ROPARO-341123 format. One record per residue: x, y, z of N, C-alpha, C in turn; residue number from 1. Coordinates in steps of 0.2 Angstrom, whole numbers. Atoms other than C-alpha are relative to their C-alpha. Layout:
! ROPARO-341123
<<X; Y; Z>; <X; Y; Z>; <X; Y; Z>; NUM>;
...
This chain:
! ROPARO-341123
<<3; 6; 3>; <33; 123; -4>; <-7; -1; 2>; 1>;
<<7; 0; -2>; <14; 122; -5>; <-2; -7; 2>; 2>;
<<2; 7; -2>; <4; 108; 3>; <-2; -4; -6>; 3>;
<<3; 4; 6>; <-4; 103; -14>; <6; -3; -4>; 4>;
<<-6; 3; 3>; <14; 101; -21>; <2; -6; 4>; 5>;
<<-2; 5; -4>; <19; 90; -6>; <-5; -6; -1>; 6>;
<<5; 6; 1>; <3; 79; -8>; <1; -3; -7>; 7>;
<<-1; 2; 7>; <6; 78; -27>; <6; -4; -1>; 8>;
<<-7; 4; 0>; <24; 72; -25>; <-1; -6; 4>; 9>;
<<1; 7; -4>; <19; 59; -12>; <-4; -4; -4>; 10>;
<<4; 4; 4>; <5; 53; -24>; <4; -3; -6>; 11>;
<<-4; 2; 5>; <17; 52; -38>; <5; -6; 2>; 12>;
<<-4; 5; -2>; <29; 42; -28>; <-4; -6; 2>; 13>;
<<5; 6; -1>; <14; 31; -22>; <-1; -4; -6>; 14>;
<<2; 3; 7>; <9; 28; -40>; <6; -4; -3>; 15>;
<<-6; 3; 2>; <27; 24; -45>; <1; -7; 4>; 16>;
<<-1; 6; -5>; <28; 11; -30>; <-5; -5; -3>; 17>;
<<6; 5; 1>; <11; 3; -35>; <2; -3; -8>; 18>;
<<-1; 2; 7>; <17; 2; -54>; <6; -5; 1>; 19>;
<<-5; 5; -1>; <33; -7; -48>; <-3; -6; 3>; 20>;
<<3; 5; -4>; <22; -18; -37>; <-4; -4; -5>; 21>;
<<5; 4; 4>; <9; -23; -50>; <1; 0; -7>; 22>;
<<-2; 0; 7>; <16; -19; -67>; <6; -4; -2>; 23>;
<<-7; 3; 1>; <34; -24; -66>; <0; -8; -1>; 24>;
<<0; 8; 1>; <30; -43; -63>; <-2; -3; -6>; 25>;
<<1; 2; 6>; <24; -44; -80>; <6; -2; -4>; 26>;
<<-6; 1; 4>; <41; -43; -87>; <4; -6; 2>; 27>;
<<-3; 6; -2>; <47; -58; -77>; <-5; -6; 0>; 28>;
<<5; 5; -1>; <31; -68; -77>; <2; -7; -4>; 29>;
<<-1; 6; 4>; <36; -80; -92>; <6; -4; 3>; 30>;
<<-6; 3; -2>; <54; -83; -85>; <-2; -4; 6>; 31>;
<<2; 4; -5>; <46; -89; -69>; <-4; -6; -1>; 32>;
<<5; 5; 1>; <32; -99; -76>; <3; -6; -4>; 33>;
<<-4; 5; 3>; <45; -109; -87>; <5; -3; 4>; 34>;
<<-5; 2; -5>; <56; -111; -72>; <7; 1; -2>; 35>;
<<-6; -2; 2>; <70; -103; -80>; <3; 4; 6>; 36>;
<<-3; -4; -6>; <72; -91; -64>; <-5; -2; 5>; 37>;
<<4; 1; -6>; <66; -94; -47>; <-3; 7; 2>; 38>;
<<3; -7; -1>; <54; -80; -41>; <4; 5; 4>; 39>;
<<-4; -5; -3>; <66; -72; -29>; <6; 3; -4>; 40>;
<<-6; -2; 5>; <80; -72; -42>; <-3; 5; -5>; 41>;
<<4; -4; 5>; <68; -65; -55>; <-1; 7; 3>; 42>;
<<2; -7; -2>; <62; -51; -44>; <5; 4; 2>; 43>;
<<-6; -4; -2>; <79; -46; -38>; <3; 3; -6>; 44>;
<<-2; -2; 7>; <84; -45; -57>; <-4; 6; -2>; 45>;
<<4; -5; 3>; <69; -35; -61>; <1; 7; 4>; 46>;
<<-1; -6; -3>; <72; -23; -47>; <6; 4; -2>; 47>;
<<-6; -3; 2>; <90; -19; -53>; <-1; 3; -7>; 48>;
<<1; -2; 7>; <85; -18; -72>; <-6; 5; 0>; 49>;
<<5; -6; 0>; <69; -7; -68>; <4; 6; 2>; 50>;
<<-4; -6; -2>; <81; 5; -59>; <5; 2; -6>; 51>;
<<-5; -2; 5>; <94; 5; -73>; <-4; 2; -6>; 52>;
<<4; -3; 6>; <81; 7; -87>; <-3; 7; 1>; 53>;
<<2; -7; -1>; <73; 22; -79>; <5; 5; 1>; 54>;
<<-5; -5; -1>; <89; 30; -75>; <4; 1; -6>; 55>;
<<-5; 0; 5>; <101; 26; -89>; <-4; 3; -7>; 56>;
<<3; -2; 6>; <89; 28; -104>; <-2; 7; 0>; 57>;
<<2; -7; 0>; <82; 45; -98>; <6; 5; -1>; 58>;
<<-6; -4; 1>; <99; 52; -98>; <1; 1; -8>; 59>;
<<-1; -1; 7>; <100; 49; -117>; <-6; 1; -4>; 60>;
<<6; -1; 4>; <82; 49; -123>; <-6; 0; 5>; 61>;
<<5; -1; -4>; <68; 56; -113>; <-7; 2; -4>; 62>;
<<6; -1; 4>; <55; 56; -127>; <-7; -2; 3>; 63>;
<<6; 2; -2>; <42; 46; -118>; <-3; 5; 6>; 64>;
<<1; -5; -5>; <43; 58; -103>; <-3; 7; -3>; 65>;
<<2; -6; 4>; <41; 73; -115>; <-7; -1; -2>; 66>;
<<6; 1; 3>; <26; 65; -123>; <-6; 1; 6>; 67>;
<<5; 0; -5>; <17; 63; -106>; <-1; 7; 3>; 68>;
<<1; -7; -3>; <21; 81; -100>; <-3; 5; -5>; 69>;
<<4; -4; 5>; <14; 88; -116>; <-7; -2; -2>; 70>;
<<6; 3; 3>; <-1; 78; -118>; <-6; 4; 2>; 71>;
<<6; -4; -3>; <-13; 89; -107>; <3; 6; 3>; 72>;
<<-1; -6; -3>; <-14; 106; -100>; <-5; 1; 6>; 73>;
<<4; -1; -6>; <-20; 110; -82>; <-1; 8; 0>; 74>;
<<1; -7; 1>; <-28; 127; -84>; <-5; 2; 6>; 75>;
<<4; -2; -6>; <-35; 136; -68>; <3; 5; 4>; 76>;
<<-3; -6; -4>; <-33; 150; -56>; <3; -3; 6>; 77>;
<<-3; 3; -6>; <-23; 148; -40>; <4; -6; -1>; 78>;
<<-3; 7; 0>; <-18; 131; -36>; <-4; -5; -3>; 79>;
<<5; 5; 3>; <-32; 123; -46>; <4; -5; -4>; 80>;
<<-4; 5; 4>; <-19; 115; -58>; <3; -5; 4>; 81>;
<<-4; 5; -5>; <-9; 107; -44>; <-5; -5; 3>; 82>;
<<5; 4; -4>; <-25; 101; -35>; <-3; -5; -6>; 83>;
<<3; 5; 5>; <-32; 93; -52>; <5; -5; -1>; 84>;
<<-5; 5; 1>; <-15; 85; -55>; <0; -5; 6>; 85>;
<<0; 5; -5>; <-16; 77; -38>; <-6; -5; 0>; 86>;
<<6; 4; 1>; <-33; 71; -41>; <0; -5; -5>; 87>;
<<-1; 5; 6>; <-28; 62; -57>; <5; -6; 3>; 88>;
<<-5; 5; -3>; <-14; 53; -47>; <-4; -4; 5>; 89>;
<<4; 4; -5>; <-27; 48; -33>; <-4; -5; -4>; 90>;
<<4; 5; 4>; <-38; 40; -46>; <4; -6; -3>; 91>;
<<-5; 5; 2>; <-23; 30; -53>; <1; -5; 6>; 92>;
<<-2; 4; -5>; <-19; 23; -36>; <-6; -4; 2>; 93>;
<<7; 4; -1>; <-38; 18; -33>; <0; -6; -5>; 94>;
<<1; 4; 5>; <-39; 10; -50>; <6; -6; 0>; 95>;
<<-5; 5; 0>; <-22; 1; -49>; <0; -5; 6>; 96>;
<<1; 5; -6>; <-25; -7; -31>; <-6; -4; -1>; 97>;
<<6; 4; 2>; <-42; -13; -37>; <2; -5; -5>; 98>;
<<-2; 4; 5>; <-34; -21; -52>; <4; -5; 3>; 99>;
<<-4; 4; -3>; <-21; -29; -41>; <-4; -5; 4>; 100>;
<<5; 4; -4>; <-34; -36; -29>; <-3; -6; -3>; 101>;
<<4; 5; 4>; <-43; -45; -42>; <5; -4; -5>; 102>;
<<-5; 3; 3>; <-27; -51; -50>; <0; 1; -8>; 103>;
<<1; -1; 7>; <-30; -43; -67>; <5; 5; -2>; 104>;
<<-6; -4; 2>; <-15; -36; -76>; <-2; 6; -4>; 105>;
<<2; -7; 4>; <-23; -19; -81>; <6; 4; 1>; 106>;
<<-6; -4; 1>; <-10; -6; -86>; <-1; 7; 4>; 107>;
<<0; -6; -3>; <-5; 8; -75>; <2; 6; -5>; 108>;
<<-1; -5; 5>; <1; 17; -91>; <-7; 2; -3>; 109>;
<<6; -2; 2>; <-17; 17; -97>; <-3; 4; 5>; 110>;
<<4; -3; -6>; <-23; 22; -80>; <3; 8; 1>; 111>;
<<-3; -7; 0>; <-10; 37; -80>; <-3; 4; -5>; 112>;
<<2; -4; 6>; <-15; 43; -97>; <-8; 2; 1>; 113>;
<<7; -2; -2>; <-34; 42; -92>; <-1; 5; 5>; 114>;
<<0; -4; -6>; <-31; 50; -75>; <2; 7; -2>; 115>;
<<-2; -7; 2>; <-22; 65; -82>; <-5; 3; -5>; 116>;
<<5; -3; 4>; <-34; 67; -96>; <-7; 2; 3>; 117>;
<<6; -1; -4>; <-49; 66; -85>; <0; 6; 4>; 118>;
<<-1; -5; -5>; <-43; 78; -72>; <2; 7; -4>; 119>;
<<-1; -6; 3>; <-37; 91; -85>; <-6; 2; -4>; 120>;
<<6; -2; 3>; <-53; 90; -94>; <-5; 3; 5>; 121>;
<<5; -3; -5>; <-62; 95; -77>; <1; 7; 0>; 122>;
<<-1; -7; 0>; <-53; 111; -79>; <-1; 4; -6>; 123>;
<<0; -3; 7>; <-52; 115; -97>; <-4; -3; -5>; 124>;
<<4; 4; 5>; <-64; 103; -106>; <5; -3; -5>; 125>;
<<-4; 3; 5>; <-58; 96; -122>; <6; 4; -3>; 126>;
<<-5; -5; 2>; <-47; 111; -126>; <7; -2; 5>; 127>;
<<-6; 1; -4>; <-35; 105; -112>; <4; -6; -2>; 128>;
<<-4; 6; 3>; <-30; 89; -122>; <4; 2; -6>; 129>;
<<-4; -1; 6>; <-16; 91; -134>; <0; -6; -5>; 130>;
<<1; 6; 4>; <-22; 79; -148>; <6; -2; -4>; 131>;
<<-6; 2; 3>; <-6; 79; -157>; <4; -5; 4>; 132>;
<<-4; 4; -4>; <3; 71; -142>; <-5; -6; 2>; 133>;
<<5; 5; -2>; <-13; 61; -137>; <0; -6; -5>; 134>;
<<0; 6; 5>; <-13; 52; -154>; <6; -5; 1>; 135>;
<<-6; 5; -1>; <4; 44; -149>; <-3; -5; 4>; 136>;
<<2; 5; -4>; <-6; 35; -136>; <-4; -5; -4>; 137>;
<<3; 4; 4>; <-18; 29; -149>; <4; -5; -4>; 138>;
<<-5; 3; 4>; <-4; 24; -160>; <3; -6; 4>; 139>;
<<-4; 5; -5>; <5; 15; -145>; <-5; -6; 1>; 140>;
<<4; 5; -2>; <-11; 5; -141>; <0; -5; -6>; 141>;
<<0; 5; 6>; <-12; -2; -159>; <7; -3; -1>; 142>;
<<-7; 3; 0>; <7; -4; -160>; <1; -6; 4>; 143>;
<<-1; 5; -5>; <8; -14; -144>; <-4; -6; -2>; 144>;
<<5; 6; 1>; <-7; -25; -149>; <2; -3; -6>; 145>;
<<-1; 3; 6>; <-2; -28; -167>; <7; -3; 0>; 146>;
<<-7; 3; 0>; <17; -30; -165>; <1; -5; 6>; 147>;
<<-1; 5; -6>; <15; -39; -148>; <-3; -7; -2>; 148>;
<<3; 6; 2>; <3; -52; -155>; <4; -3; -6>; 149>;
<<-3; 3; 6>; <10; -55; -172>; <8; -1; 0>; 150>;
<<-7; 1; -2>; <28; -52; -166>; <1; -7; 4>; 151>;
<<0; 7; -4>; <25; -67; -153>; <-1; -5; -5>; 152>;
<<2; 5; 5>; <17; -77; -167>; <6; -2; -5>; 153>;
<<-5; 1; 5>; <31; -75; -180>; <7; -2; 3>; 154>;
<<-6; 1; -4>; <46; -75; -168>; <0; -8; 2>; 155>;
<<1; 7; -2>; <39; -92; -162>; <1; -5; -6>; 156>;
<<0; 4; 6>; <37; -99; -180>; <8; 0; -2>; 157>;
<<-7; 0; 2>; <55; -93; -184>; <4; -5; 5>; 158>;
<<-4; 4; -5>; <62; -101; -168>; <-1; -7; -2>; 159>;
<<2; 7; 1>; <53; -117; -172>; <3; -3; -6>; 160>;
<<-3; 2; 7>; <59; -118; -190>; <8; -1; 1>; 161>;
<<-8; 0; -1>; <78; -114; -185>; <2; -6; 4>; 162>;
<<-3; 5; -5>; <79; -126; -171>; <-4; -7; 0>; 163>;
<<4; 6; 1>; <68; -140; -178>; <4; -6; 1>; 164>;
<<-4; 7; 1>; <82; -153; -181>; <4; 0; 6>; 165>;
<<-4; 1; -5>; <91; -149; -165>; <-3; -4; 6>; 166>;
<<2; 4; -6>; <91; -160; -149>; <-3; 5; 5>; 167>;
<<4; -4; -5>; <78; -153; -136>; <4; 1; 6>; 168>;
<<-4; -1; -6>; <91; -155; -122>; <4; 6; -1>; 169>;
<<-5; -5; 2>; <103; -143; -131>; <-4; 7; -1>; 170>;
<<3; -7; 1>; <90; -130; -136>; <-3; 2; 6>; 171>;
<<2; -2; -6>; <83; -130; -119>; <5; 5; 4>; 172>;
<<-5; -4; -3>; <100; -124; -113>; <1; 7; -3>; 173>;
<<0; -7; 3>; <100; -110; -126>; <-5; 4; 2>; 174>;
<<6; -5; -2>; <83; -104; -122>; <-1; 2; 7>; 175>;
<<0; -1; -8>; <86; -105; -103>; <4; 7; 0>; 176>;
<<-4; -6; 0>; <100; -92; -106>; <-4; 6; -3>; 177>;
<<3; -5; 4>; <90; -83; -119>; <-6; 3; 4>; 178>;
<<6; -3; -4>; <74; -81; -108>; <2; 4; 6>; 179>;
<<-2; -4; -6>; <84; -75; -93>; <2; 7; -3>; 180>;
<<-3; -6; 3>; <92; -62; -105>; <-6; 4; -2>; 181>;
<<7; -3; 3>; <74; -58; -112>; <-3; 3; 6>; 182>;
<<3; -2; -6>; <67; -56; -94>; <3; 6; 2>; 183>;
<<-4; -6; -2>; <81; -44; -90>; <-1; 6; -4>; 184>;
<<2; -5; 5>; <78; -34; -106>; <-7; 3; 1>; 185>;
<<7; -2; -2>; <59; -33; -102>; <0; 4; 6>; 186>;
<<1; -4; -6>; <62; -27; -85>; <4; 7; -1>; 187>;
<<-4; -6; 1>; <75; -14; -91>; <-5; 5; -4>; 188>;
<<5; -4; 4>; <62; -8; -104>; <-6; 2; 3>; 189>;
<<6; -3; -4>; <48; -7; -92>; <2; 6; 4>; 190>;
<<-2; -6; -3>; <59; 5; -82>; <0; 6; -5>; 191>;
<<-1; -6; 5>; <62; 15; -98>; <-7; 3; -1>; 192>;
<<7; -2; 1>; <43; 16; -102>; <-3; 3; 6>; 193>;
<<4; -2; -5>; <35; 17; -86>; <3; 5; 5>; 194>;
<<-4; -5; -4>; <49; 26; -76>; <-1; 7; -3>; 195>;
<<0; -6; 3>; <49; 40; -89>; <-7; 3; 0>; 196>;
<<7; -3; 0>; <30; 42; -89>; <-1; 4; 7>; 197>;
<<1; -3; -7>; <30; 46; -70>; <5; 5; 1>; 198>;
<<-4; -6; -1>; <45; 57; -72>; <-3; 6; -3>; 199>;
<<3; -5; 3>; <35; 67; -84>; <-5; 3; 5>; 200>;
<<5; -3; -4>; <21; 69; -71>; <3; 3; 6>; 201>;
<<-4; -4; -5>; <34; 73; -57>; <2; 7; -2>; 202>;
<<-2; -6; 3>; <40; 87; -68>; <-6; 5; -1>; 203>;
<<6; -4; 1>; <22; 93; -71>; <-1; 3; 7>; 204>;
<<1; -2; -7>; <20; 94; -52>; <5; 6; 2>; 205>;
<<-5; -5; -2>; <36; 105; -50>; <-2; 6; -4>; 206>;
<<1; -6; 5>; <31; 116; -65>; <-6; 4; 3>; 207>;
<<6; -3; -2>; <14; 120; -58>; <1; 4; 7>; 208>;
<<-2; -4; -6>; <22; 126; -42>; <6; 4; -1>; 209>;
<<-6; -5; 2>; <35; 137; -51>; <7; -3; 1>; 210>;
<<-6; 3; -1>; <49; 125; -48>; <4; -3; -5>; 211>;
<<-3; 3; 6>; <53; 119; -65>; <-2; 4; -6>; 212>;
<<2; -3; 6>; <53; 127; -82>; <0; -4; -6>; 213>;
<<0; 4; 6>; <48; 120; -99>; <5; 3; -5>; 214>;
<<-5; -2; 6>; <60; 120; -114>; <-4; 3; -6>; 215>;
<<4; -3; 5>; <55; 128; -130>; <-4; -5; -4>; 216>;
<<4; 5; 4>; <48; 112; -137>; <-6; -2; 5>; 217>;
<<6; 1; -4>; <36; 111; -122>; <2; -6; 5>; 218>;
<<-2; 5; -5>; <45; 97; -112>; <4; 3; 6>; 219>;
<<-4; -2; -6>; <57; 97; -97>; <7; -3; -1>; 220>;
<<-7; 4; -1>; <75; 94; -94>; <0; -3; 7>; 221>;
<<1; 4; -7>; <74; 81; -80>; <6; 0; 4>; 222>;
<<-6; 0; -4>; <86; 83; -66>; <2; -7; 2>; 223>;
<<-2; 7; -2>; <96; 68; -60>; <-3; -2; 6>; 224>;
<<3; 2; -6>; <88; 68; -43>; <-7; -2; -1>; 225>;
<<7; 3; 2>; <71; 66; -51>; <1; -7; -3>; 226>;
<<-1; 7; 3>; <78; 51; -61>; <1; -5; 5>; 227>;
<<-2; 5; -6>; <85; 43; -45>; <-6; -1; 4>; 228>;
<<6; 2; -4>; <69; 45; -35>; <-4; -4; -3>; 229>;
<<5; 4; 4>; <58; 38; -48>; <3; -7; -1>; 230>;
<<-3; 6; 1>; <70; 24; -52>; <1; -5; 7>; 231>;
<<-1; 4; -7>; <73; 19; -33>; <-7; -2; 2>; 232>;
<<7; 2; -2>; <54; 19; -29>; <-2; -5; -4>; 233>;
<<3; 5; 4>; <50; 9; -44>; <4; -7; 2>; 234>;
<<-3; 6; -2>; <63; -4; -39>; <-2; -3; 7>; 235>;
<<3; 3; -7>; <57; -5; -21>; <-7; -3; -1>; 236>;
<<7; 2; 2>; <39; -7; -28>; <1; -7; -3>; 237>;
<<-1; 7; 3>; <45; -22; -38>; <2; -5; 5>; 238>;
<<-3; 5; -5>; <54; -30; -23>; <-6; -3; 4>; 239>;
<<5; 2; -4>; <37; -31; -15>; <-3; -7; -3>; 240>;
<<2; 6; 3>; <33; -45; -28>; <-6; 2; -5>; 241>;
<<5; 0; 4>; <17; -47; -37>; <-2; -7; -3>; 242>;
<<1; 7; 2>; <14; -66; -38>; <-7; -1; -3>; 243>;
<<7; 0; 3>; <-5; -63; -42>; <0; 1; -7>; 244>;
<<-1; -2; 7>; <0; -54; -58>; <4; -5; -4>; 245>;
<<-5; 5; 3>; <14; -67; -62>; <-4; -6; -2>; 246>;
<<4; 6; 2>; <1; -81; -61>; <-5; 1; -5>; 247>;
<<5; -2; 5>; <-12; -72; -72>; <3; 0; -7>; 248>;
<<-4; -1; 7>; <1; -68; -86>; <3; -6; -2>; 249>;
<<-5; 5; 2>; <14; -82; -85>; <-3; -7; 0>; 250>;
<<2; 7; -1>; <4; -97; -79>; <-7; -1; -2>; 251>;
<<7; 2; 1>; <-15; -96; -82>; <-2; 1; -7>; 252>;
<<2; -1; 6>; <-16; -88; -99>; <2; -5; -6>; 253>;
<<-2; 6; 5>; <-6; -101; -109>; <6; -3; 3>; 254>;
<<-6; 3; -2>; <6; -114; -104>; <6; 0; -4>; 255>;
<<-6; -1; 4>; <23; -110; -110>; <6; -5; 1>; 256>;
<<-7; 4; -1>; <39; -120; -114>; <5; 6; -1>; 257>;
<<-5; -4; -1>; <56; -112; -113>; <1; 4; -7>; 258>;
<<0; -4; 6>; <57; -107; -132>; <-5; 5; -1>; 259>;
<<6; -4; 1>; <40; -100; -131>; <0; 6; 4>; 260>;
<<-1; -6; -4>; <44; -89; -116>; <5; 4; -3>; 261>;
<<-5; -4; 3>; <60; -83; -125>; <-3; 4; -6>; 262>;
<<3; -3; 6>; <49; -79; -141>; <-4; 6; 3>; 263>;
<<4; -5; -3>; <37; -69; -130>; <4; 6; 2>; 264>;
<<-5; -5; -3>; <51; -59; -121>; <3; 4; -6>; 265>;
<<-3; -4; 5>; <60; -55; -137>; <-4; 4; -4>; 266>;
<<4; -4; 4>; <46; -49; -147>; <-3; 6; 4>; 267>;
<<3; -6; -4>; <39; -38; -133>; <5; 5; 1>; 268>;
<<-5; -5; -1>; <56; -31; -130>; <2; 4; -6>; 269>;
<<-2; -4; 6>; <59; -26; -148>; <-6; 5; -1>; 270>;
<<6; -5; 1>; <41; -18; -148>; <1; 6; 5>; 271>;
<<-1; -5; -5>; <45; -8; -132>; <6; 4; -1>; 272>;
<<-6; -4; 2>; <62; -2; -138>; <-1; 4; -5>; 273>;
<<1; -4; 6>; <56; 4; -154>; <-5; 6; 2>; 274>;
<<5; -6; -3>; <41; 14; -145>; <4; 5; 4>; 275>;
<<-4; -4; -5>; <53; 21; -132>; <4; 5; -4>; 276>;
<<-4; -4; 4>; <65; 28; -146>; <-4; 6; -3>; 277>;
<<5; -5; 3>; <50; 37; -154>; <-4; 4; 4>; 278>;
<<4; -4; -5>; <43; 44; -138>; <-8; -3; 0>; 279>;
<<7; 2; 0>; <27; 33; -140>; <-1; -4; 7>; 280>;
<<1; 3; -6>; <20; 29; -123>; <-5; -7; -1>; 281>;
<<4; 6; 0>; <15; 10; -123>; <0; -3; 6>; 282>;
<<1; 4; -6>; <9; -2; -110>; <4; -6; 0>; 283>;
<<-4; 6; 0>; <22; -15; -105>; <-5; -6; 1>; 284>;
<<5; 5; -2>; <7; -25; -98>; <-3; -2; -7>; 285>;
<<4; 1; 7>; <-2; -24; -115>; <4; -3; -5>; 286>;
<<-4; 3; 5>; <13; -28; -125>; <2; -7; 2>; 287>;
<<-2; 7; -2>; <19; -43; -115>; <-6; -5; 0>; 288>;
<<5; 5; 0>; <2; -51; -114>; <-2; -2; -7>; 289>;
<<2; 2; 7>; <-2; -49; -132>; <5; -4; -4>; 290>;
<<-5; 4; 2>; <15; -56; -136>; <-1; -8; 2>; 291>;
<<1; 7; -3>; <11; -72; -125>; <-6; -2; -4>; 292>;
<<6; 2; 4>; <-6; -73; -134>; <2; -2; -7>; 293>;
<<-2; 2; 6>; <3; -73; -151>; <4; -7; 0>; 294>;
<<-4; 7; -1>; <15; -87; -145>; <-4; -5; 1>; 295>;
<<4; 5; -1>; <1; -97; -139>; <-4; -2; -6>; 296>;
<<3; 1; 7>; <-8; -95; -156>; <4; -3; -5>; 297>;
<<-5; 4; 5>; <7; -101; -165>; <0; -7; 1>; 298>;
<<1; 7; -1>; <5; -117; -157>; <-7; -3; -2>; 299>;
<<6; 2; 3>; <-13; -119; -159>; <-5; 5; 4>; 300>;
<<5; -6; -3>; <-28; -106; -155>; <-3; -3; 7>; 301>;
<<3; 3; -6>; <-35; -118; -142>; <4; 0; 6>; 302>;
<<-4; 0; -6>; <-20; -117; -131>; <0; 7; 4>; 303>;
<<1; -7; -4>; <-24; -99; -126>; <-6; 0; 4>; 304>;
<<6; 0; -4>; <-36; -97; -112>; <-4; 7; -2>; 305>;
<<3; -6; 2>; <-47; -85; -121>; <-5; 3; 4>; 306>;
<<4; -3; -5>; <-59; -82; -107>; <4; 5; 5>; 307>;
<<-5; -4; -4>; <-44; -75; -97>; <1; 6; -4>; 308>;
<<-1; -5; 4>; <-40; -65; -112>; <-5; 5; 0>; 309>;
<<7; -4; 0>; <-58; -58; -113>; <0; 4; 6>; 310>;
<<0; -3; -6>; <-56; -53; -95>; <5; 6; 0>; 311>;
<<-5; -6; 0>; <-40; -43; -98>; <-2; 5; -5>; 312>;
<<2; -5; 4>; <-47; -35; -113>; <-5; 5; 2>; 313>;
<<5; -4; -3>; <-62; -29; -104>; <3; 5; 5>; 314>;
<<-4; -5; -5>; <-50; -22; -90>; <3; 6; -4>; 315>;
<<-3; -5; 4>; <-41; -13; -104>; <-5; 5; -2>; 316>;
<<5; -4; 3>; <-56; -6; -112>; <-4; 4; 6>; 317>;
<<3; -4; -5>; <-63; 0; -95>; <4; 5; 3>; 318>;
<<-4; -4; -4>; <-48; 8; -89>; <0; 7; -2>; 319>;
<<0; -7; 2>; <-49; 24; -100>; <-6; 4; 2>; 320>;
<<6; -4; -2>; <-67; 29; -97>; <-1; -1; 8>; 321>;
<<1; 1; -7>; <-67; 21; -79>; <5; 5; 4>; 322>;
<<-5; -4; -4>; <-51; 29; -72>; <-1; 8; -2>; 323>;
<<1; -7; 2>; <-54; 45; -83>; <-6; 3; 4>; 324>;
<<6; -2; -3>; <-71; 47; -75>; <1; 2; 8>; 325>;
<<-2; -1; -7>; <-64; 45; -57>; <4; 6; 0>; 326>;
<<-4; -6; 0>; <-51; 58; -61>; <-4; 6; -1>; 327>;
<<5; -6; 1>; <-64; 70; -68>; <-3; 2; 6>; 328>;
<<4; -2; -6>; <-75; 69; -53>; <4; 2; 6>; 329>;
<<-4; -1; -6>; <-61; 69; -40>; <3; 7; -1>; 330>;
<<-3; -7; 1>; <-53; 85; -49>; <-5; 5; 2>; 331>;
<<5; -5; -2>; <-70; 94; -48>; <-1; 1; 7>; 332>;
<<1; 0; -7>; <-72; 89; -30>; <6; 4; 4>; 333>;
<<-5; -2; -3>; <-55; 93; -25>; <1; 8; -1>; 334>;
<<-1; -7; 2>; <-54; 110; -34>; <-5; 4; 4>; 335>;
<<5; -4; -4>; <-71; 115; -26>; <1; 1; 7>; 336>;
<<-2; -1; -8>; <-65; 112; -8>; <6; 3; 2>; 337>;
<<-6; -3; -2>; <-48; 118; -9>; <2; 6; -4>; 338>;
């Protein structure tokens, strides 16, 4: 086993850990902010559901992992491909930790895509990008924004209409149970989406070292041990917490009631499930935060902290060129010295 492969796999595990640490808290942020779940209970539930999502769904449908593994080609002599892949992961860690430090829920999904693209282009230029697969990223960006926001808006309106004449004390019991279930579903689907993305990268690392073979379609058959490693590491990362992100997403952006938290979780979960089935890599952070924006807008536009929204959007916009550029420079540098 080469040194570059060992470094790559360590970095993959590191990125998965950071993802569980910084990204997974978005799934449970609303349940904590509405006091449906205590932070330690919610985090424990998220650990289990992230693990199950990454493991179980991959056994039946690994379309997201296949999209990621086919999105770019690392072309170069010797171990250049392995070194460039390691550079992309290094850039993701740098970007993700910086985002966590400032409490901004930027997406590791976008960072992963940007990092892979930047480092692949360092070796093969634009020809290293498979635009047919990359278009799914663009589709996912618009799908998560559109369905997240308007899904949150319309689900909230429907819930308000259906439960309008019911006593608030009774509806709160319904939505307490519903939001706990919604938080569990969001955590499960976070494991599905983000777990599979990193499984795809894990398989690329093995492939460029001759330890894995591609299927005729260009994807991989993911071994059970890879599923288990990625699932466990993501769960451990989630257990570390992430209260900075929870505060930004669930508490600062808009003040939510229980039925609103339920509406946000339900609309985001539906969007993530549909995207996962069709192999569209979407950001759980992006989907959840736009759903919360839609829920807040359903009440009144002024109830959303648009300054915080502006900061989040800026972080999302900067992720692709910023993380991509770091990966490009790191890949050039690492390939030159190794």
